[in-house]
Steps between C-alpha positions, in 0.01 A plus 500: 500500500326253269716326245389535139356183356642356178196608299414835660624708208327267255163542671542874545566544129167339412311718748670824384424426137142418594466834680640687202238339280222604737370412845246262354782275380693487828290220641549295184876564513511385861313185406752441219781541751336256738460243223861545390617464859304178542653358181847608608457355848372172358797482263756540776309265729532237227874565467556483875300178525707351219827602667392348832392175336831480310698553820300233683530253214874556451648615832844348443583651163660318204653160561728258318350154482687183591547405134650840406179668389346824621161583655322825599143637510361179356733512198775247441802435283635149462872433544589553132288816465653634820851442363399681182370790711823517700706512179276772354527707819880468496513610135289807578714597797811482283334698220377766741860565599548434871728242655414274792590781742266740321775712343497632143776528240472674162323213328141393546162652423462712813827691448383573144168628631680732738721633221192567286337678795807723542467613137135606533410865523152407620403190694660243729478144618264440791652509850659177625540367145776258604285366783214407268680427171497125563182307569560306820572126453176387661288748302670377183423141595142588588453653155659200330283261703186686389616477137575128534151448641343697216714347222580146619600380152773763453864456594574682830821631339296686239262629766786622719666681210170676427488665845596846382479681834762294680706816443301824489550876498278805507577849371299794632450783252335843533166524317625764256807291409342157527449405136841631391658331802358158407647538151835627628553225755385232256755622247774496763410142590520401134836677471625278783418193292178404676225365277145635537254212502176665614377854559155514657348845562201503736405865523155437355398231751319528833691231692862613449680800355857513379721338236652157558783374283683169481860467386755226455867518584698311233799485734309312771209355299235613748195723476444805719227757541512878488195702601441869433284697743409849607495575871120462497490172309775355721306595812186341355691181430611481863149564625349228282777239531317287758182523294688386189650205689158395628340528156779290349460240772193352330329405825302819563122466495304690232379753758850549637637545148238765431602693813869469416457604137290799603765617747773448242312712246445777754873535559624447145258722311597795721854491354556781244613390153828674402505695171562266207483180708201370306714511184753249637441186298486132586789289372585131513804373313399276214131587532289617206274688743740786571341842475657827410 
């Protein structure tokens, strides 16, 4: 028995809709499918080629340099910046709530997130929340190294403190309860003493859909991120993660970027917008550009 290809249903949908519109349009629909398939294939060829080149260029993974610095994927941190990164990573692990053995007590951000989840009538944290709550040390350092490269005149301490997704969570909410769920969970976070810094809704964009928020914990003086998704927007985020990483890399050619952006739009714009989601307003603490 033949195994279904990853795009079989996608192509069939175009052909069926073409047939419903009339036989004269079927050929055009098939040509559209063929063009879409070529774009999709080119996009993933680009991603695979990038992955292979990255593996060949950096086969040994991250390394600590002789002077106490850090190096990976062509990015580097000097000894002092690496020490700053290590201190920031330690602070985030402590704030997140686990000890060196990976066990949790009552304090820490993750236990609070679980208590909030238990109070929800609708919605939950994504599976394996504890596994992904902390950005891995080398990913944190990679992000800091990119920021140091981009902003060489800024203090690495300030740059490290600005990395808001060193601790991150995602709540999944049903479409019909999405908007109310974002408000409910946000209120519960505020009730716990966390300070909302940024709320960025992206339901009207074609490259990402969801609501991303940034909070600070006064107890631990660190930022963390909370995302709000539906099942469909969460799935789209997973599907486009590699594309997003490649687009953020800055080394993609113009043609490659066009392929990647097209594929990203194809996935994201298919995500249904929950009722009321477009009314969720942007907010940045201290900004005069807040809407709503």
